[in-house]
C-alpha positions in Angstrom: 2.8 -7.7 19.1 2.3 -6.3 15.5 3.7 -9.7 14.1 0.3 -11.0 15.3 -1.3 -9.2 12.9 -0.8 -10.9 9.5 -1.8 -7.4 8.2 0.3 -5.8 9.1 3.3 -8.6 8.1 1.7 -8.0 4.5 2.3 -4.7 4.0 4.8 -5.0 6.0 7.1 -7.2 2.7 5.4 -5.0 0.0 5.5 -1.7 1.8 9.6 -2.9 1.2 8.9 -4.0 -2.4 6.7 -0.9 -2.7 10.3 1.7 -1.3 12.9 -0.5 -3.8 10.3 -0.1 -6.2 9.7 3.8 -6.4 13.5 4.6 -6.1 13.5 3.8 -9.4 11.4 5.4 -11.4 13.1 8.2 -13.6 14.6 11.6 -12.1 11.8 13.4 -13.7 9.4 11.8 -11.7 11.3 11.4 -8.6 9.5 14.6 -6.8 6.2 13.9 -7.6 4.5 10.6 -8.9 7.5 8.8 -6.6 7.6 10.2 -3.7 3.2 10.6 -3.8 3.1 7.0 -3.6 5.8 6.3 -1.3 4.2 8.3 1.2 0.9 7.1 0.8 2.3 3.1 1.0 4.0 5.0 4.6 1.1 6.0 5.5 -0.6 3.5 5.2 2.0 1.3 7.1 1.0 4.3 10.1 -2.9 4.0 10.0 -1.8 0.1 10.0 -0.5 0.1 13.1 -2.4 3.1 14.2 -5.8 0.5 14.0 -3.6 -2.1 15.9 -3.5 -0.2 19.0 -7.4 2.0 18.8 -10.4 -0.3 19.4 -12.7 2.2 17.3 -10.8 -0.1 14.2 -13.7 0.6 11.9 -11.8 4.5 11.0 -8.4 3.0 10.1 -10.0 1.0 8.2 -11.7 2.9 5.9 -9.0 5.1 5.8 -6.1 2.3 4.9 -9.0 0.8 2.1 -9.4 4.5 0.9 -4.8 4.4 0.9 -4.9 1.0 -1.2 -7.0 2.3 -3.7 -5.0 5.6 -3.7 -2.2 3.0 -4.7 -3.7 0.9 -7.2 -4.5 4.4 -9.1 -1.0 5.5 -9.1 0.3 2.2 -9.9 -2.1 1.8 -12.7 -0.2 5.1 -13.4 3.0 3.8 -13.3 2.4 1.0 -15.3 1.1 2.9 -18.2 3.3 5.4 -18.3 6.0 2.1 -18.2 8.3 3.6 -14.8 7.3 0.1 -13.9 6.5 -3.8 -16.0 3.1 -5.4 -16.8 5.0 -8.0 -14.4 5.7 -5.6 -11.7 2.9 -4.3 -11.9 0.6 -7.5 -11.7 2.1 -8.7 -8.9 2.0 -6.2 -6.6 -1.8 -5.3 -7.7 -2.8 -8.8 -6.5 -0.3 -7.8 -2.7 -2.2 -4.7 -3.0 -5.8 -6.7 -3.4 -4.4 -9.1 -0.8 -4.5 -7.2 1.9 -7.9 -4.6 0.9 -9.2 -8.8 1.2 -7.3 -8.1 4.6 -9.0 -5.1 5.9 -12.3 -5.8 3.9 -12.3 -9.3 6.8 -11.5 -7.5 9.6 -14.3 -4.1 8.7 -16.5 -7.6 9.0 -15.9 -9.0 12.6 
């Protein structure tokens, strides 16, 4: 059932990439920035799953949107502090935006 939803597949794939990246953040920020990014990304996966199985999808989609915006800001901070490369930042930004477009499409439907 979950594989019938492109938003689930897209986020699941991106989540795998995100978790790999935050594992390589400096040790000094592993209990702060790294954990926060991981938790937001995992919470977003939970929200996607809840959205799929909920009748009132709009509430869940709004929370997903909020989490995506938070992740955009944390990844920008990570780029500025050089925890990730500019290439990695460009990739994750593009992918988060793609998921955001999916959320927007579901909100309009």
